[in-house]
Structures are given as C-alpha cells and as structure tokens.
Backbone atoms as SQL, in Angstrom:
CREATE TABLE atoms (id INTEGER PRIMARY KEY, chain TEXT, resi INTEGER, resn TEXT, atom TEXT, x REAL, y REAL, z REAL);
INSERT INTO atoms VALUES
  (1, 'A', 1, 'MET', 'N', 45.149, 27.520, 8.489),
  (2, 'A', 1, 'MET', 'CA', 44.251, 27.628, 7.349),
  (3, 'A', 1, 'MET', 'C', 44.848, 28.526, 6.284),
  (4, 'A', 2, 'ALA', 'N', 45.930, 28.131, 5.690),
  (5, 'A', 2, 'ALA', 'CA', 46.602, 28.932, 4.684),
  (6, 'A', 2, 'ALA', 'C', 45.752, 29.106, 3.433),
  (7, 'A', 3, 'ASN', 'N', 44.860, 28.166, 3.148),
  (8, 'A', 3, 'ASN', 'CA', 44.054, 28.230, 1.943),
  (9, 'A', 3, 'ASN', 'C', 42.685, 28.864, 2.171),
  (10, 'A', 4, 'ALA', 'N', 42.490, 29.508, 3.294),
  (11, 'A', 4, 'ALA', 'CA', 41.198, 30.128, 3.582),
  (12, 'A', 4, 'ALA', 'C', 40.906, 31.230, 2.570),
  (13, 'A', 5, 'ILE', 'N', 39.657, 31.332, 2.181),
  (14, 'A', 5, 'ILE', 'CA', 39.232, 32.372, 1.249),
  (15, 'A', 5, 'ILE', 'C', 39.183, 33.692, 1.996),
  (16, 'A', 6, 'PRO', 'N', 39.795, 34.734, 1.426),
  (17, 'A', 6, 'PRO', 'CA', 39.717, 36.046, 2.081),
  (18, 'A', 6, 'PRO', 'C', 38.264, 36.497, 2.196),
  (19, 'A', 7, 'PRO', 'N', 37.965, 37.359, 3.151),
  (20, 'A', 7, 'PRO', 'CA', 36.586, 37.810, 3.318),
  (21, 'A', 7, 'PRO', 'C', 36.106, 38.676, 2.148),
  (22, 'A', 8, 'VAL', 'N', 34.802, 38.828, 2.084),
  (23, 'A', 8, 'VAL', 'CA', 34.161, 39.711, 1.103),
  (24, 'A', 8, 'VAL', 'C', 33.963, 41.053, 1.793),
  (25, 'A', 9, 'LEU', 'N', 34.344, 42.127, 1.110),
  (26, 'A', 9, 'LEU', 'CA', 34.167, 43.476, 1.632),
  (27, 'A', 9, 'LEU', 'C', 32.821, 44.013, 1.166),
  (28, 'A', 10, 'VAL', 'N', 32.014, 44.483, 2.104),
  (29, 'A', 10, 'VAL', 'CA', 30.681, 45.018, 1.809),
  (30, 'A', 10, 'VAL', 'C', 30.650, 46.470, 2.254),
  (31, 'A', 11, 'VAL', 'N', 30.237, 47.374, 1.352),
  (32, 'A', 11, 'VAL', 'CA', 30.136, 48.787, 1.714),
  (33, 'A', 11, 'VAL', 'C', 28.860, 49.381, 1.117),
  (34, 'A', 12, 'ASP', 'N', 28.072, 49.968, 2.011),
  (35, 'A', 12, 'ASP', 'CA', 26.842, 50.655, 1.617),
  (36, 'A', 12, 'ASP', 'C', 26.492, 51.600, 2.755),
  (37, 'A', 13, 'ASP', 'N', 25.948, 52.753, 2.418),
  (38, 'A', 13, 'ASP', 'CA', 25.595, 53.713, 3.465),
  (39, 'A', 13, 'ASP', 'C', 24.267, 53.381, 4.145),
  (40, 'A', 14, 'ASN', 'N', 23.619, 52.319, 3.719),
  (41, 'A', 14, 'ASN', 'CA', 22.376, 51.852, 4.336),
  (42, 'A', 14, 'ASN', 'C', 22.719, 50.705, 5.294),
  (43, 'A', 15, 'PRO', 'N', 22.700, 50.955, 6.616),
  (44, 'A', 15, 'PRO', 'CA', 23.093, 49.919, 7.585),
  (45, 'A', 15, 'PRO', 'C', 22.265, 48.642, 7.495),
  (46, 'A', 16, 'GLU', 'N', 20.965, 48.762, 7.197),
  (47, 'A', 16, 'GLU', 'CA', 20.119, 47.574, 7.106),
  (48, 'A', 16, 'GLU', 'C', 20.530, 46.701, 5.923),
  (49, 'A', 17, 'LEU', 'N', 20.870, 47.335, 4.808),
  (50, 'A', 17, 'LEU', 'CA', 21.293, 46.566, 3.640),
  (51, 'A', 17, 'LEU', 'C', 22.647, 45.899, 3.898),
  (52, 'A', 18, 'VAL', 'N', 23.547, 46.604, 4.543),
  (53, 'A', 18, 'VAL', 'CA', 24.847, 46.031, 4.887),
  (54, 'A', 18, 'VAL', 'C', 24.651, 44.790, 5.753),
  (55, 'A', 19, 'GLU', 'N', 23.784, 44.882, 6.740),
  (56, 'A', 19, 'GLU', 'CA', 23.507, 43.748, 7.620),
  (57, 'A', 19, 'GLU', 'C', 22.912, 42.573, 6.841),
  (58, 'A', 20, 'LEU', 'N', 22.000, 42.858, 5.914),
  (59, 'A', 20, 'LEU', 'CA', 21.394, 41.810, 5.095),
  (60, 'A', 20, 'LEU', 'C', 22.445, 41.126, 4.220),
  (61, 'A', 21, 'ILE', 'N', 23.282, 41.899, 3.540),
  (62, 'A', 21, 'ILE', 'CA', 24.315, 41.324, 2.672),
  (63, 'A', 21, 'ILE', 'C', 25.282, 40.483, 3.499),
  (64, 'A', 22, 'GLU', 'N', 25.651, 40.992, 4.658),
  (65, 'A', 22, 'GLU', 'CA', 26.549, 40.253, 5.541),
  (66, 'A', 22, 'GLU', 'C', 25.933, 38.901, 5.920),
  (67, 'A', 23, 'MET', 'N', 24.656, 38.889, 6.262),
  (68, 'A', 23, 'MET', 'CA', 23.969, 37.652, 6.622),
  (69, 'A', 23, 'MET', 'C', 23.899, 36.689, 5.423),
  (70, 'A', 24, 'LEU', 'N', 23.581, 37.224, 4.246),
  (71, 'A', 24, 'LEU', 'CA', 23.503, 36.376, 3.051),
  (72, 'A', 24, 'LEU', 'C', 24.856, 35.761, 2.718),
  (73, 'A', 25, 'LEU', 'N', 25.918, 36.537, 2.872),
  (74, 'A', 25, 'LEU', 'CA', 27.256, 36.005, 2.626),
  (75, 'A', 25, 'LEU', 'C', 27.601, 34.908, 3.627),
  (76, 'A', 26, 'LEU', 'N', 27.311, 35.145, 4.893),
  (77, 'A', 26, 'LEU', 'CA', 27.575, 34.139, 5.921),
  (78, 'A', 26, 'LEU', 'C', 26.794, 32.859, 5.645),
  (79, 'A', 27, 'ASN', 'N', 25.538, 33.009, 5.233),
  (80, 'A', 27, 'ASN', 'CA', 24.708, 31.842, 4.901),
  (81, 'A', 27, 'ASN', 'C', 25.229, 31.092, 3.688),
  (82, 'A', 28, 'SER', 'N', 26.000, 31.793, 2.837),
  (83, 'A', 28, 'SER', 'CA', 26.590, 31.166, 1.649),
  (84, 'A', 28, 'SER', 'C', 27.981, 30.610, 1.921),
  (85, 'A', 29, 'GLY', 'N', 28.447, 30.753, 3.171),
  (86, 'A', 29, 'GLY', 'CA', 29.729, 30.185, 3.540),
  (87, 'A', 29, 'GLY', 'C', 30.915, 31.125, 3.429),
  (88, 'A', 30, 'TYR', 'N', 30.664, 32.410, 3.263),
  (89, 'A', 30, 'TYR', 'CA', 31.748, 33.383, 3.137),
  (90, 'A', 30, 'TYR', 'C', 31.806, 34.288, 4.360),
  (91, 'A', 31, 'GLN', 'N', 33.011, 34.688, 4.719),
  (92, 'A', 31, 'GLN', 'CA', 33.189, 35.701, 5.744),
  (93, 'A', 31, 'GLN', 'C', 32.915, 37.048, 5.106),
  (94, 'A', 32, 'ALA', 'N', 32.421, 37.972, 5.897),
  (95, 'A', 32, 'ALA', 'CA', 32.164, 39.320, 5.396),
  (96, 'A', 32, 'ALA', 'C', 32.786, 40.337, 6.341),
  (97, 'A', 33, 'VAL', 'N', 33.294, 41.404, 5.749),
  (98, 'A', 33, 'VAL', 'CA', 33.723, 42.578, 6.491),
  (99, 'A', 33, 'VAL', 'C', 32.841, 43.699, 5.973),
  (100, 'A', 34, 'ALA', 'N', 32.017, 44.262, 6.853),
  (101, 'A', 34, 'ALA', 'CA', 31.014, 45.231, 6.432),
  (102, 'A', 34, 'ALA', 'C', 31.299, 46.610, 7.015),
  (103, 'A', 35, 'VAL', 'N', 31.205, 47.633, 6.157),
  (104, 'A', 35, 'VAL', 'CA', 31.397, 49.019, 6.573),
  (105, 'A', 35, 'VAL', 'C', 30.326, 49.882, 5.916),
  (106, 'A', 36, 'HIS', 'N', 30.205, 51.120, 6.430),
  (107, 'A', 36, 'HIS', 'CA', 29.136, 52.000, 5.955),
  (108, 'A', 36, 'HIS', 'C', 29.612, 53.176, 5.122),
  (109, 'A', 37, 'CYS', 'N', 30.916, 53.285, 4.887),
  (110, 'A', 37, 'CYS', 'CA', 31.382, 54.390, 4.038),
  (111, 'A', 37, 'CYS', 'C', 32.614, 53.972, 3.248),
  (112, 'A', 38, 'SER', 'N', 32.810, 54.655, 2.132),
  (113, 'A', 38, 'SER', 'CA', 33.896, 54.340, 1.213),
  (114, 'A', 38, 'SER', 'C', 35.266, 54.491, 1.844),
  (115, 'A', 39, 'SER', 'N', 35.438, 55.521, 2.668),
  (116, 'A', 39, 'SER', 'CA', 36.757, 55.743, 3.262),
  (117, 'A', 39, 'SER', 'C', 37.157, 54.579, 4.168),
  (118, 'A', 40, 'GLN', 'N', 36.204, 54.018, 4.906),
  (119, 'A', 40, 'GLN', 'CA', 36.498, 52.847, 5.734),
  (120, 'A', 40, 'GLN', 'C', 36.870, 51.650, 4.860),
  (121, 'A', 41, 'ALA', 'N', 36.133, 51.467, 3.769),
  (122, 'A', 41, 'ALA', 'CA', 36.395, 50.352, 2.861),
  (123, 'A', 41, 'ALA', 'C', 37.784, 50.462, 2.255),
  (124, 'A', 42, 'LEU', 'N', 38.157, 51.652, 1.807),
  (125, 'A', 42, 'LEU', 'CA', 39.474, 51.845, 1.216),
  (126, 'A', 42, 'LEU', 'C', 40.579, 51.608, 2.245),
  (127, 'A', 43, 'ALA', 'N', 40.399, 52.093, 3.451),
  (128, 'A', 43, 'ALA', 'CA', 41.400, 51.880, 4.502),
  (129, 'A', 43, 'ALA', 'C', 41.610, 50.383, 4.750),
  (130, 'A', 44, 'LEU', 'N', 40.548, 49.617, 4.768),
  (131, 'A', 44, 'LEU', 'CA', 40.667, 48.167, 4.957),
  (132, 'A', 44, 'LEU', 'C', 41.371, 47.508, 3.773),
  (133, 'A', 45, 'ALA', 'N', 41.016, 47.938, 2.549),
  (134, 'A', 45, 'ALA', 'CA', 41.614, 47.350, 1.349),
  (135, 'A', 45, 'ALA', 'C', 43.106, 47.655, 1.247),
  (136, 'A', 46, 'GLU', 'N', 43.539, 48.737, 1.857),
  (137, 'A', 46, 'GLU', 'CA', 44.964, 49.066, 1.873),
  (138, 'A', 46, 'GLU', 'C', 45.728, 48.180, 2.843),
  (139, 'A', 47, 'GLN', 'N', 45.005, 47.495, 3.740),
  (140, 'A', 47, 'GLN', 'CA', 45.646, 46.673, 4.762),
  (141, 'A', 47, 'GLN', 'C', 45.530, 45.176, 4.520),
  (142, 'A', 48, 'GLN', 'N', 44.530, 44.749, 3.745),
  (143, 'A', 48, 'GLN', 'CA', 44.324, 43.307, 3.568),
  (144, 'A', 48, 'GLN', 'C', 43.717, 42.992, 2.220),
  (145, 'A', 49, 'ARG', 'N', 43.766, 41.718, 1.886),
  (146, 'A', 49, 'ARG', 'CA', 43.215, 41.199, 0.632),
  (147, 'A', 49, 'ARG', 'C', 41.766, 40.768, 0.866),
  (148, 'A', 50, 'PHE', 'N', 40.930, 40.996, -0.145),
  (149, 'A', 50, 'PHE', 'CA', 39.539, 40.550, -0.108),
  (150, 'A', 50, 'PHE', 'C', 39.266, 39.653, -1.306),
  (151, 'A', 51, 'SER', 'N', 38.248, 38.811, -1.194),
  (152, 'A', 51, 'SER', 'CA', 37.908, 37.923, -2.306),
  (153, 'A', 51, 'SER', 'C', 36.917, 38.569, -3.260),
  (154, 'A', 52, 'ALA', 'N', 36.159, 39.562, -2.788),
  (155, 'A', 52, 'ALA', 'CA', 35.206, 40.284, -3.634),
  (156, 'A', 52, 'ALA', 'C', 34.779, 41.550, -2.901),
  (157, 'A', 53, 'LEU', 'N', 34.211, 42.459, -3.656),
  (158, 'A', 53, 'LEU', 'CA', 33.675, 43.705, -3.106),
  (159, 'A', 53, 'LEU', 'C', 32.220, 43.838, -3.530),
  (160, 'A', 54, 'PHE', 'N', 31.333, 44.035, -2.558),
  (161, 'A', 54, 'PHE', 'CA', 29.945, 44.397, -2.819),
  (162, 'A', 54, 'PHE', 'C', 29.827, 45.854, -2.423),
  (163, 'A', 55, 'THR', 'N', 29.492, 46.729, -3.363),
  (164, 'A', 55, 'THR', 'CA', 29.431, 48.150, -3.058),
  (165, 'A', 55, 'THR', 'C', 28.221, 48.827, -3.673),
  (166, 'A', 56, 'ASP', 'N', 27.737, 49.818, -2.959),
  (167, 'A', 56, 'ASP', 'CA', 26.722, 50.712, -3.489),
  (168, 'A', 56, 'ASP', 'C', 27.412, 51.628, -4.492),
  (169, 'A', 57, 'LEU', 'N', 26.647, 52.205, -5.382),
  (170, 'A', 57, 'LEU', 'CA', 27.202, 53.135, -6.358),
  (171, 'A', 57, 'LEU', 'C', 27.084, 54.577, -5.876),
  (172, 'A', 58, 'MET', 'N', 25.940, 54.917, -5.324),
  (173, 'A', 58, 'MET', 'CA', 25.683, 56.279, -4.877),
  (174, 'A', 58, 'MET', 'C', 25.859, 56.354, -3.365),
  (175, 'A', 59, 'MET', 'N', 26.998, 56.917, -2.939),
  (176, 'A', 59, 'MET', 'CA', 27.299, 57.078, -1.527),
  (177, 'A', 59, 'MET', 'C', 27.868, 58.473, -1.303),
  (178, 'A', 60, 'PRO', 'N', 27.702, 58.996, -0.104),
  (179, 'A', 60, 'PRO', 'CA', 28.322, 60.298, 0.186),
  (180, 'A', 60, 'PRO', 'C', 29.846, 60.174, 0.180),
  (181, 'A', 61, 'GLY', 'N', 30.509, 61.258, -0.103),
  (182, 'A', 61, 'GLY', 'CA', 31.967, 61.216, -0.184),
  (183, 'A', 61, 'GLY', 'C', 32.383, 60.538, -1.474),
  (184, 'A', 62, 'MET', 'N', 33.204, 59.531, -1.372),
  (185, 'A', 62, 'MET', 'CA', 33.677, 58.783, -2.530),
  (186, 'A', 62, 'MET', 'C', 32.559, 57.874, -3.040),
  (187, 'A', 63, 'ASN', 'N', 32.185, 58.019, -4.315),
  (188, 'A', 63, 'ASN', 'CA', 31.121, 57.161, -4.847),
  (189, 'A', 63, 'ASN', 'C', 31.683, 55.784, -5.220),
  (190, 'A', 64, 'GLY', 'N', 30.805, 54.913, -5.646),
  (191, 'A', 64, 'GLY', 'CA', 31.205, 53.545, -5.968),
  (192, 'A', 64, 'GLY', 'C', 32.240, 53.445, -7.066),
  (193, 'A', 65, 'HIS', 'N', 32.114, 54.267, -8.120),
  (194, 'A', 65, 'HIS', 'CA', 33.094, 54.268, -9.207),
  (195, 'A', 65, 'HIS', 'C', 34.490, 54.600, -8.671),
  (196, 'A', 66, 'GLU', 'N', 34.563, 55.641, -7.863),
  (197, 'A', 66, 'GLU', 'CA', 35.848, 56.073, -7.296),
  (198, 'A', 66, 'GLU', 'C', 36.412, 55.028, -6.347),
  (199, 'A', 67, 'LEU', 'N', 35.536, 54.420, -5.568),
  (200, 'A', 67, 'LEU', 'CA', 35.974, 53.389, -4.625),
  (201, 'A', 67, 'LEU', 'C', 36.568, 52.188, -5.352),
  (202, 'A', 68, 'ILE', 'N', 35.896, 51.725, -6.378),
  (203, 'A', 68, 'ILE', 'CA', 36.395, 50.573, -7.145),
  (204, 'A', 68, 'ILE', 'C', 37.786, 50.875, -7.698),
  (205, 'A', 69, 'LYS', 'N', 37.937, 52.030, -8.299),
  (206, 'A', 69, 'LYS', 'CA', 39.231, 52.422, -8.867),
  (207, 'A', 69, 'LYS', 'C', 40.305, 52.471, -7.781),
  (208, 'A', 70, 'ALA', 'N', 39.985, 53.066, -6.634),
  (209, 'A', 70, 'ALA', 'CA', 40.957, 53.197, -5.544),
  (210, 'A', 70, 'ALA', 'C', 41.319, 51.839, -4.950),
  (211, 'A', 71, 'ILE', 'N', 40.340, 50.981, -4.753),
  (212, 'A', 71, 'ILE', 'CA', 40.627, 49.660, -4.177),
  (213, 'A', 71, 'ILE', 'C', 41.427, 48.809, -5.151),
  (214, 'A', 72, 'ARG', 'N', 41.082, 48.878, -6.437),
  (215, 'A', 72, 'ARG', 'CA', 41.836, 48.096, -7.418),
  (216, 'A', 72, 'ARG', 'C', 43.255, 48.636, -7.620),
  (217, 'A', 73, 'ALA', 'N', 43.551, 49.795, -7.088),
  (218, 'A', 73, 'ALA', 'CA', 44.912, 50.344, -7.140),
  (219, 'A', 73, 'ALA', 'C', 45.764, 49.864, -5.962),
  (220, 'A', 74, 'THR', 'N', 45.141, 49.188, -4.994),
  (221, 'A', 74, 'THR', 'CA', 45.905, 48.692, -3.847),
  (222, 'A', 74, 'THR', 'C', 46.640, 47.408, -4.234),
  (223, 'A', 75, 'GLU', 'N', 47.726, 47.160, -3.549),
  (224, 'A', 75, 'GLU', 'CA', 48.607, 46.030, -3.864),
  (225, 'A', 75, 'GLU', 'C', 47.883, 44.684, -3.883),
  (226, 'A', 76, 'ASP', 'N', 47.064, 44.401, -2.880),
  (227, 'A', 76, 'ASP', 'CA', 46.459, 43.077, -2.742),
  (228, 'A', 76, 'ASP', 'C', 45.112, 42.904, -3.436),
  (229, 'A', 77, 'ASN', 'N', 44.579, 43.955, -4.024),
  (230, 'A', 77, 'ASN', 'CA', 43.212, 43.882, -4.564),
  (231, 'A', 77, 'ASN', 'C', 43.101, 44.356, -6.012),
  (232, 'A', 78, 'ARG', 'N', 44.179, 44.224, -6.765),
  (233, 'A', 78, 'ARG', 'CA', 44.202, 44.720, -8.156),
  (234, 'A', 78, 'ARG', 'C', 43.172, 44.036, -9.060),
  (235, 'A', 79, 'GLU', 'N', 42.926, 42.770, -8.829),
  (236, 'A', 79, 'GLU', 'CA', 42.008, 41.993, -9.675),
  (237, 'A', 79, 'GLU', 'C', 40.710, 41.666, -8.945),
  (238, 'A', 80, 'LEU', 'N', 40.363, 42.467, -7.966),
  (239, 'A', 80, 'LEU', 'CA', 39.206, 42.194, -7.115),
  (240, 'A', 80, 'LEU', 'C', 37.906, 42.192, -7.920),
  (241, 'A', 81, 'PRO', 'N', 37.127, 41.093, -7.868),
  (242, 'A', 81, 'PRO', 'CA', 35.808, 41.110, -8.495),
  (243, 'A', 81, 'PRO', 'C', 34.870, 42.001, -7.686),
  (244, 'A', 82, 'VAL', 'N', 33.984, 42.689, -8.392),
  (245, 'A', 82, 'VAL', 'CA', 33.106, 43.684, -7.771),
  (246, 'A', 82, 'VAL', 'C', 31.663, 43.413, -8.156),
  (247, 'A', 83, 'VAL', 'N', 30.787, 43.509, -7.162),
  (248, 'A', 83, 'VAL', 'CA', 29.340, 43.486, -7.415),
  (249, 'A', 83, 'VAL', 'C', 28.820, 44.862, -7.018),
  (250, 'A', 84, 'ILE', 'N', 28.314, 45.586, -7.999),
  (251, 'A', 84, 'ILE', 'CA', 27.745, 46.908, -7.751),
  (252, 'A', 84, 'ILE', 'C', 26.271, 46.737, -7.448),
  (253, 'A', 85, 'MET', 'N', 25.877, 47.210, -6.268),
  (254, 'A', 85, 'MET', 'CA', 24.470, 47.176, -5.869),
  (255, 'A', 85, 'MET', 'C', 23.929, 48.586, -6.061),
  (256, 'A', 86, 'SER', 'N', 22.932, 48.715, -6.920),
  (257, 'A', 86, 'SER', 'CA', 22.448, 50.064, -7.208),
  (258, 'A', 86, 'SER', 'C', 20.982, 50.043, -7.600),
  (259, 'A', 87, 'GLY', 'N', 20.304, 51.131, -7.253),
  (260, 'A', 87, 'GLY', 'CA', 18.929, 51.318, -7.687),
  (261, 'A', 87, 'GLY', 'C', 18.856, 51.902, -9.088),
  (262, 'A', 88, 'LEU', 'N', 20.014, 52.327, -9.621),
  (263, 'A', 88, 'LEU', 'CA', 20.055, 52.855, -10.983),
  (264, 'A', 88, 'LEU', 'C', 19.961, 51.716, -11.982),
  (265, 'A', 89, 'ALA', 'N', 19.350, 51.985, -13.102),
  (266, 'A', 89, 'ALA', 'CA', 19.302, 50.982, -14.168),
  (267, 'A', 89, 'ALA', 'C', 20.727, 50.695, -14.617),
  (268, 'A', 90, 'MET', 'N', 20.986, 49.472, -14.999),
  (269, 'A', 90, 'MET', 'CA', 22.336, 49.096, -15.415),
  (270, 'A', 90, 'MET', 'C', 22.857, 49.977, -16.539),
  (271, 'A', 91, 'SER', 'N', 21.991, 50.411, -17.439),
  (272, 'A', 91, 'SER', 'CA', 22.423, 51.250, -18.552),
  (273, 'A', 91, 'SER', 'C', 22.935, 52.604, -18.072),
  (274, 'A', 92, 'GLU', 'N', 22.526, 53.043, -16.877),
  (275, 'A', 92, 'GLU', 'CA', 22.974, 54.321, -16.329),
  (276, 'A', 92, 'GLU', 'C', 24.273, 54.197, -15.538),
  (277, 'A', 93, 'GLN', 'N', 24.731, 52.981, -15.290),
  (278, 'A', 93, 'GLN', 'CA', 25.894, 52.788, -14.429),
  (279, 'A', 93, 'GLN', 'C', 27.225, 52.971, -15.144),
  (280, 'A', 94, 'ALA', 'N', 27.251, 52.838, -16.441),
  (281, 'A', 94, 'ALA', 'CA', 28.426, 53.121, -17.264),
  (282, 'A', 94, 'ALA', 'C', 29.697, 52.415, -16.801),
  (283, 'A', 95, 'ILE', 'N', 29.574, 51.182, -16.364),
  (284, 'A', 95, 'ILE', 'CA', 30.757, 50.393, -16.026),
  (285, 'A', 95, 'ILE', 'C', 30.660, 49.078, -16.792),
  (286, 'A', 96, 'ASP', 'N', 31.597, 48.873, -17.666),
  (287, 'A', 96, 'ASP', 'CA', 31.654, 47.623, -18.411),
  (288, 'A', 96, 'ASP', 'C', 33.108, 47.168, -18.418),
  (289, 'A', 97, 'GLN', 'N', 33.530, 46.585, -17.308),
  (290, 'A', 97, 'GLN', 'CA', 34.898, 46.120, -17.148),
  (291, 'A', 97, 'GLN', 'C', 34.871, 44.669, -16.713),
  (292, 'A', 98, 'PRO', 'N', 35.936, 43.938, -16.988),
  (293, 'A', 98, 'PRO', 'CA', 35.999, 42.546, -16.522),
  (294, 'A', 98, 'PRO', 'C', 35.911, 42.485, -15.000),
  (295, 'A', 99, 'GLY', 'N', 35.181, 41.512, -14.515),
  (296, 'A', 99, 'GLY', 'CA', 35.102, 41.298, -13.081),
  (297, 'A', 99, 'GLY', 'C', 34.187, 42.248, -12.342),
  (298, 'A', 100, 'ILE', 'N', 33.370, 43.007, -13.070),
  (299, 'A', 100, 'ILE', 'CA', 32.401, 43.894, -12.425),
  (300, 'A', 100, 'ILE', 'C', 31.002, 43.433, -12.809),
  (301, 'A', 101, 'TYR', 'N', 30.206, 43.150, -11.785),
  (302, 'A', 101, 'TYR', 'CA', 28.858, 42.619, -11.977),
  (303, 'A', 101, 'TYR', 'C', 27.853, 43.569, -11.341),
  (304, 'A', 102, 'HIS', 'N', 26.626, 43.509, -11.779),
  (305, 'A', 102, 'HIS', 'CA', 25.590, 44.432, -11.333),
  (306, 'A', 102, 'HIS', 'C', 24.482, 43.685, -10.611),
  (307, 'A', 103, 'LEU', 'N', 24.021, 44.281, -9.534),
  (308, 'A', 103, 'LEU', 'CA', 22.910, 43.748, -8.746),
  (309, 'A', 103, 'LEU', 'C', 21.968, 44.909, -8.492),
  (310, 'A', 104, 'GLU', 'N', 20.882, 44.934, -9.246),
  (311, 'A', 104, 'GLU', 'CA', 19.954, 46.064, -9.174),
  (312, 'A', 104, 'GLU', 'C', 19.056, 45.958, -7.953),
  (313, 'A', 105, 'LYS', 'N', 18.997, 47.042, -7.187),
  (314, 'A', 105, 'LYS', 'CA', 18.133, 47.116, -6.001),
  (315, 'A', 105, 'LYS', 'C', 16.723, 47.484, -6.433),
  (316, 'A', 106, 'PRO', 'N', 15.711, 46.928, -5.831),
  (317, 'A', 106, 'PRO', 'CA', 15.749, 45.812, -4.883),
  (318, 'A', 106, 'PRO', 'C', 16.038, 44.510, -5.632),
  (319, 'A', 107, 'PHE', 'N', 16.663, 43.574, -4.962),
  (320, 'A', 107, 'PHE', 'CA', 17.035, 42.324, -5.614),
  (321, 'A', 107, 'PHE', 'C', 16.459, 41.140, -4.847),
  (322, 'A', 108, 'SER', 'N', 16.317, 40.041, -5.568),
  (323, 'A', 108, 'SER', 'CA', 15.827, 38.797, -4.958),
  (324, 'A', 108, 'SER', 'C', 17.017, 37.979, -4.452),
  (325, 'A', 109, 'LEU', 'N', 16.737, 36.977, -3.673),
  (326, 'A', 109, 'LEU', 'CA', 17.773, 36.073, -3.199),
  (327, 'A', 109, 'LEU', 'C', 18.449, 35.386, -4.384),
  (328, 'A', 110, 'ALA', 'N', 17.675, 35.005, -5.378),
  (329, 'A', 110, 'ALA', 'CA', 18.245, 34.363, -6.570),
  (330, 'A', 110, 'ALA', 'C', 19.192, 35.316, -7.298),
  (331, 'A', 111, 'ASP', 'N', 18.806, 36.591, -7.420),
  (332, 'A', 111, 'ASP', 'CA', 19.679, 37.581, -8.060),
  (333, 'A', 111, 'ASP', 'C', 20.981, 37.739, -7.274),
  (334, 'A', 112, 'PHE', 'N', 20.864, 37.818, -5.945),
  (335, 'A', 112, 'PHE', 'CA', 22.047, 37.942, -5.093),
  (336, 'A', 112, 'PHE', 'C', 22.967, 36.744, -5.286),
  (337, 'A', 113, 'ASN', 'N', 22.408, 35.552, -5.209),
  (338, 'A', 113, 'ASN', 'CA', 23.218, 34.334, -5.342),
  (339, 'A', 113, 'ASN', 'C', 23.898, 34.251, -6.702),
  (340, 'A', 114, 'ARG', 'N', 23.217, 34.675, -7.741),
  (341, 'A', 114, 'ARG', 'CA', 23.788, 34.669, -9.090),
  (342, 'A', 114, 'ARG', 'C', 24.982, 35.634, -9.168),
  (343, 'A', 115, 'ALA', 'N', 24.812, 36.840, -8.616),
  (344, 'A', 115, 'ALA', 'CA', 25.900, 37.829, -8.627),
  (345, 'A', 115, 'ALA', 'C', 27.090, 37.328, -7.796),
  (346, 'A', 116, 'LEU', 'N', 26.814, 36.752, -6.642),
  (347, 'A', 116, 'LEU', 'CA', 27.873, 36.218, -5.788),
  (348, 'A', 116, 'LEU', 'C', 28.633, 35.113, -6.507),
  (349, 'A', 117, 'GLU', 'N', 27.920, 34.205, -7.120),
  (350, 'A', 117, 'GLU', 'CA', 28.564, 33.091, -7.822),
  (351, 'A', 117, 'GLU', 'C', 29.441, 33.601, -8.968),
  (352, 'A', 118, 'ARG', 'N', 28.936, 34.546, -9.746),
  (353, 'A', 118, 'ARG', 'CA', 29.724, 35.090, -10.860),
  (354, 'A', 118, 'ARG', 'C', 31.006, 35.737, -10.351),
  (355, 'A', 119, 'ALA', 'N', 30.908, 36.502, -9.272),
  (356, 'A', 119, 'ALA', 'CA', 32.082, 37.183, -8.723),
  (357, 'A', 119, 'ALA', 'C', 33.092, 36.174, -8.191),
  (358, 'A', 120, 'MET', 'N', 32.629, 35.180, -7.486),
  (359, 'A', 120, 'MET', 'CA', 33.553, 34.220, -6.878),
  (360, 'A', 120, 'MET', 'C', 34.173, 33.299, -7.930),
  (361, 'A', 121, 'VAL', 'N', 33.436, 32.985, -8.976),
  (362, 'A', 121, 'VAL', 'CA', 33.991, 32.179, -10.057),
  (363, 'A', 121, 'VAL', 'C', 35.041, 32.987, -10.796),
  (364, 'A', 122, 'TRP', 'N', 34.768, 34.256, -11.052),
  (365, 'A', 122, 'TRP', 'CA', 35.742, 35.118, -11.741),
  (366, 'A', 122, 'TRP', 'C', 37.003, 35.229, -10.892),
  (367, 'A', 123, 'GLN', 'N', 36.843, 35.370, -9.597),
  (368, 'A', 123, 'GLN', 'CA', 37.981, 35.483, -8.680),
  (369, 'A', 123, 'GLN', 'C', 38.782, 34.183, -8.692),
  (370, 'A', 124, 'ALA', 'N', 38.114, 33.045, -8.732),
  (371, 'A', 124, 'ALA', 'CA', 38.799, 31.752, -8.707),
  (372, 'A', 124, 'ALA', 'C', 39.568, 31.500, -9.993),
  (373, 'A', 125, 'VAL', 'N', 39.051, 31.997, -11.126),
  (374, 'A', 125, 'VAL', 'CA', 39.704, 31.814, -12.410),
  (375, 'A', 125, 'VAL', 'C', 41.001, 32.598, -12.449),
  (376, 'A', 126, 'ASP', 'N', 40.992, 33.778, -11.833),
  (377, 'A', 126, 'ASP', 'CA', 42.171, 34.635, -11.802),
  (378, 'A', 126, 'ASP', 'C', 43.216, 33.944, -10.994);
C-alpha cells in the first residue's frame, strides 16, 4: 500500500475528547494516532509523516502554538495541515496561516466534518 494516506495525529490533554476524535476519524476512513501531550506528539512527528494534525491550543507544557511550530519544523511535516480545537473564540487564537483551521469547542459533527474536509483537501492540493 504505497499510496496509503498517512495517519492523522490527534493531541489533547482531555482523554475523552481524544477518544472521540479518534473514533470520528476512523468513521471517516482515516487512521488516527492519538496522544495526550505535546511532547508525545512532537516525538512521533520527528519519526513519521502525518496527513493532518488535530490539536488543542491550551495544554500543559508545550501549548498548541508551540507544538504546531515544532511539528512543522520536522522534515516530514513541514506543510502539515492543522485543525486547532479550542474553547477560545477564534479571534483570541491569533493564528492566521495557510493550512490552519479552527474547530471551536464544543463542536457539532457537521463542524468536525467540515474542518476535516478542509484540512484533507489542503493537504491533497499540496
């Protein structure tokens, strides 16, 4: 399966949300690699390529902004599309870069699917 889509990396310090996102991704036909902290996510990104990143913004240790920057600095994930999941209003998130999408918590299934589609389409265009 040389043309297999790399998995989606999911990171959030809320285990229940990580499990939900993982299930939603699987139901949408994507593999997911789920972790609960930024350091685990970065370690994985240094070892393999991902098709997208779903990350919380406010996490202990390295926050979402720092994680995105660090992961996009890795060899295989420079153009990684990102979906930021946050309870903060989008205007407070201060990220306006190509390939970064916002999913405000709590979110509906339709909101999730829209964010996933935008990220995967952006990744496919690249």
